[in-house]
C-alpha positions in Angstrom: 9.8 9.4 -44.0 8.8 5.8 -44.5 10.0 5.1 -40.9 7.8 7.9 -39.5 4.8 6.7 -41.4 5.4 3.2 -40.1 5.6 4.4 -36.5 2.4 6.4 -36.9 0.7 3.3 -38.2 2.0 1.3 -35.3 0.9 3.9 -32.9 -2.6 3.9 -34.4 -2.7 0.1 -34.0 -1.6 0.5 -30.4 -4.6 2.8 -29.7 -7.0 0.4 -31.3 -7.3 -1.9 -28.3 -8.2 1.1 -26.1 -10.9 2.4 -28.6 -12.3 -1.1 -29.0 -12.5 -1.6 -25.3 -14.4 1.6 -24.7 -16.8 0.8 -27.4 -17.3 -2.7 -26.2 -18.3 -1.8 -22.6 -22.1 -1.2 -23.3 -22.2 -4.4 -25.4 -20.5 -6.4 -22.6 -23.1 -5.1 -20.1 -26.0 -6.0 -22.4 -24.6 -9.5 -23.0 -24.1 -9.9 -19.2 -27.6 -9.0 -18.1 -29.1 -11.2 -20.8 -27.7 -14.3 -19.0 -30.2 -15.6 -16.5 -27.6 -16.6 -14.0 -25.9 -13.2 -14.1 -29.3 -11.4 -13.8 -30.2 -13.5 -10.8 -26.8 -12.9 -9.2 -26.9 -9.1 -9.8 -30.5 -9.0 -8.3 -29.3 -10.9 -5.1 -26.3 -8.7 -4.7 -28.4 -5.5 -5.2 -30.9 -6.9 -2.6 -28.2 -7.5 0.1 -26.5 -4.2 -0.7 -29.8 -2.4 -0.1 -30.3 -4.3 3.1 -26.8 -3.3 4.3 -27.3 0.4 3.4 -30.8 0.6 4.9 -30.2 -1.5 8.0 -31.0 1.2 10.6 -34.3 1.9 8.8 -35.6 -1.6 8.2 -34.7 -3.4 11.4 -37.7 -4.3 13.6 -35.8 -3.9 16.8 -32.4 -2.7 18.0 -29.8 -5.4 17.5 -28.2 -4.6 20.8 -31.3 -4.3 23.0 -31.2 -6.9 25.8 -34.3 -8.6 27.2 -33.6 -11.6 29.4 -37.3 -12.1 30.0 -37.6 -13.0 26.3 -34.3 -14.8 25.9 -34.0 -17.9 23.6 -37.4 -17.4 22.0 -38.0 -19.8 19.1 -39.1 -18.4 15.6 -42.5 -16.8 15.3 -44.0 -19.8 13.5 -43.2 -22.2 16.4 -46.6 -22.7 18.2 -45.8 -25.9 20.1 -44.0 -25.1 23.4 -40.3 -25.8 23.3 -38.6 -25.6 26.7 -41.8 -23.9 27.9 -41.6 -21.1 25.2 -43.4 -20.4 22.0 -42.7 -18.0 19.1 -43.5 -14.3 19.4 -44.8 -12.5 16.2 -42.7 -9.5 17.2 -39.5 -11.6 16.8 -39.8 -13.4 13.4 -36.6 -15.5 13.8 -36.7 -15.6 17.6 -34.1 -14.2 20.0 -30.7 -15.3 21.2 -29.6 -16.2 24.7 -29.5 -12.5 25.7 -32.9 -11.7 24.3 -31.6 -9.8 21.2 -33.7 -10.0 18.0 -32.0 -12.5 15.6 -33.5 -10.9 12.5 -32.2 -7.5 13.5 -28.8 -8.8 14.1 -28.9 -10.7 10.8 -29.7 -7.5 9.0 -26.9 -5.6 10.7 -24.6 -8.6 10.0 -25.3 -8.1 6.3 -23.8 -4.6 6.5 -20.6 -5.7 8.2 -20.0 -8.9 6.2 -20.6 -7.2 2.8 -18.3 -4.3 3.9 -15.6 -6.8 4.9 -15.9 -8.8 1.7 -15.8 -5.7 -0.6 -13.1 -3.8 1.3 -10.8 -6.8 1.8 -11.1 -7.7 -1.8 -10.4 -4.1 -2.9 -7.2 -4.0 -0.8 -6.1 -7.4 -2.1 -6.9 -6.5 -5.7 -4.8 -3.3 -5.5 -1.9 -5.0 -3.8 -2.0 -8.1 -6.1 -2.3 -6.0 -9.3 0.6 -3.6 -8.3 2.9 -6.5 -7.3 1.9 -8.6 -10.4 2.6 -5.6 -12.7 5.9 -4.9 -11.1 7.0 -8.5 -11.1 5.9 -9.1 -14.7 7.1 -5.8 -16.4 10.4 -5.4 -14.5 11.7 -8.8 -15.4 15.3 -9.9 -14.7 16.5 -10.0 -11.1 14.0 -7.4 -9.9 11.1 -9.4 -11.2 12.5 -12.7 -9.8 13.0 -11.1 -6.4 9.5 -9.8 -6.3 8.0 -13.2 -7.2 10.2 -15.1 -4.8 8.9 -12.9 -2.0 5.4 -13.6 -3.3 6.2 -17.4 -3.2 7.2 -17.1 0.5 3.7 -15.7 1.3 2.1 -18.3 -1.0 3.8 -21.1 1.0 1.8 -20.2 4.2 -1.4 -22.1 4.8 -4.1 -19.5 4.2 -6.5 -20.2 7.1 -3.8 -20.7 9.6 -2.2 -17.4 8.6 -5.5 -15.6 8.9 -6.0 -16.9 12.4 -2.5 -16.1 13.4 -2.7 -12.4 12.2 -6.1 -12.0 13.8 -5.0 -13.4 17.2 -1.8 -11.3 17.2 -3.7 -8.1 16.7 -6.9 -8.8 18.6 -5.8 -7.4 22.0 -3.9 -4.4 20.6 -5.3 -0.9 20.2 -5.4 -1.4 16.4 -7.4 -4.6 17.1 -10.1 -2.6 18.9 -10.4 0.0 16.1 -13.8 -0.1 14.4 -14.9 -2.8 16.9 -12.3 -5.1 15.5 -13.3 -4.7 11.9 -9.9 -3.3 10.9 -8.3 -6.3 12.4 -10.4 -8.6 10.2 -9.5 -6.6 7.1 -5.8 -6.9 7.8 -6.1 -10.6 8.5 -8.0 -11.3 5.3 -5.7 -9.0 3.2 -2.5 -10.4 4.6 -1.9 -13.1 1.9 -5.0 -12.9 -0.2 -3.2 -10.9 -2.9 -0.8 -13.7 -3.8 -3.0 -15.5 -6.3 -3.9 -12.3 -8.2 -0.2 -11.2 -8.2 0.8 -14.5 -9.8 -2.1 -14.3 -12.3 -1.4 -10.7 -13.3 2.3 -11.4 -13.7 1.6 -14.2 -16.2 -0.7 -11.9 -18.2 1.9 -9.1 -18.2 4.7 -11.3 -19.4 2.5 -12.1 -22.5 1.2 -8.6 -23.1 4.5 -6.7 -22.8 5.8 -8.6 -25.9 2.8 -7.5 -28.0 3.3 -5.4 -31.1 1.4 -2.3 -29.8 3.5 -2.3 -26.7 6.7 -2.5 -28.8 5.3 0.3 -31.0 4.7 2.5 -27.9 8.2 1.7 -26.6 9.8 2.6 -30.0 8.1 6.0 -30.0 9.7 6.9 -26.7 6.8 6.3 -24.3 7.8 6.1 -20.7 7.6 2.9 -18.7 4.9 4.3 -16.6 2.8 5.3 -19.6 3.3 1.9 -21.2 2.1 0.1 -18.0 -0.8 2.4 -17.3 -2.0 3.0 -20.9 -1.3 -0.3 -22.6 -0.6 -3.2 -20.2 -2.9 -2.5 -17.2 -6.1 -1.9 -19.3 -5.5 -5.3 -21.1 -5.4 -7.0 -17.7 -8.6 -5.4 -16.4 -10.9 -8.1 -17.6 -8.8 -10.7 -15.8 -8.7 -8.7 -12.6 -12.5 -8.0 -12.7 -13.3 -11.7 -13.0 -10.9 -12.5 -10.2 -12.6 -9.9 -8.0 -16.0 -11.4 -8.7 -14.8 -14.7 -7.3 -12.8 -13.2 -4.5 -15.6 -11.3 -2.8 -17.6 -14.3 -1.8 -14.4 -16.1 -0.8 -13.6 -13.3 1.6 -17.1 -13.3 3.1 -16.9 -17.1 3.7 -13.5 -16.8 5.3 -14.9 -14.1 7.6 -17.8 -16.3 8.5 -15.5 -19.1 9.3 -13.3 -16.9 11.5 -16.4 -15.8 13.3 -17.4 -19.4 13.9 -14.0 -19.9 15.5 -14.6 -16.9 17.8 -12.6 -14.2 15.9 -15.4 -11.7 15.5 -16.3 -8.0 16.2 -16.1 -6.7 19.7 -19.4 -6.5 21.6 -21.4 -3.4 20.9 -23.6 -1.9 23.7 -25.5 0.7 21.6 -26.1 0.2 17.9 -26.7 3.9 17.4 -23.1 4.6 18.4 -21.5 2.1 16.1 -21.8 1.6 12.3 -21.0 -2.1 12.6 -22.6 -4.3 15.3 -22.0 -7.9 14.2 -21.2 -10.0 11.2 -22.6 -13.2 9.8 -19.6 -14.9 11.3 -20.5 -13.6 14.7 -24.0 -15.0 14.2 -22.4 -18.4 13.4 -20.8 -18.3 16.8 -24.1 -17.4 18.5 -26.0 -20.1 16.6 -23.4 -22.8 17.3 -24.5 -23.2 20.9 -28.2 -23.2 20.0 -28.1 -25.5 17.0 -30.1 -28.3 18.7 -32.8 -26.1 20.3 -33.0 -23.2 17.8 -31.3 -24.2 14.5 -32.7 -21.1 12.7 -30.0 -19.0 14.5 -27.3 -20.8 12.6 -29.4 -21.6 9.5 -30.3 -18.0 8.7 -26.8 -16.6 8.4 -25.7 -19.8 6.6 -28.4 -19.2 3.9 -27.3 -15.6 3.6 -23.6 -16.5 3.0 -24.7 -19.2 0.6 -26.9 -16.9 -1.4 -24.3 -14.1 -1.7 -21.6 -16.7 -2.6 -23.8 -18.2 -5.3 -24.7 -14.7 -6.6 -21.1 -13.6 -7.0 -20.2 -17.0 -8.5 -22.9 -16.6 -11.1 -21.8 -13.1 -12.0 -18.1 -14.1 -12.1 -18.8 -17.1 -14.3 -20.9 -15.0 -16.7 -18.2 -12.3 -16.7 -15.6 -14.9 -17.6 -17.7 -16.1 -20.6 -18.6 -12.6 -21.8 -15.1 -11.0 -21.4 -12.8 -13.7 -22.6 -13.9 -17.4 -23.0 -10.2 -18.3 -23.4 -9.7 -17.7 -19.6 -11.7 -20.8 -18.6 -9.8 -22.8 -16.1 -7.4 -19.9 -15.2 -9.4 -18.6 -12.3 
């Protein structure tokens, strides 16, 4: 009888973290938005998300419409002739070498780059979490085998591996799917999960020895229930913070790959394709015109910098709000 009462008490304590976590969610949100940096970051993220969703509605011109008679126009505020051309009020940021509106392409680039950053991070987060949970909870030879395979991927230089995967898939049928966006997702997701897997494994090794996990195990809970009900929820804050920092990293890597020429395939009609270009593709276009029309490179650079800073502010604030003890781990 005393043993049964003890087990019930331990089970009740095992459920306490779940109840406390559910009750703390509104308080966490309130504490987060009270921070000026987090509020600024959330506002910037909301703005760029709205631009990405409403891109077809707010663009002043078609991002694929060619006009060689208006090619290489400077920004609208340029009134002094440069190479015999002045700015046109219809094209606020000017045009590229094929006469396409830079502002319209920048807006459509927001859609593709935000999608790449969010989607690649989601794929990486799922893979890293699953592998980290398996490696940490399994333990023994299985856990060591999983982590040694992870170490093999960790040994590859990240940027070189991204380029290698992208170039290997670029000319395949898969590489042409979604105008090459699927290829970018695979390249960015190929080894990006390693850091989260190692981080999650470290957390699992600590959590699985906790009293409430031992209590659940002594009451006959299955391994799946222990992992999904007790271990994973206590890793969520760590994973969320990691995701907040990973999204801008993915966007920046995509922009760098675009600058190197690994971008979306050319699109003839924007109405026939959801994704037209990325900020990385605009980097490539602006690289050749940096001396005559620096705005073509400066505009996407500012967008990448703003989004990166916004997610960094939110991630830093989340780290402080959720668990100040995790400083230095991300």
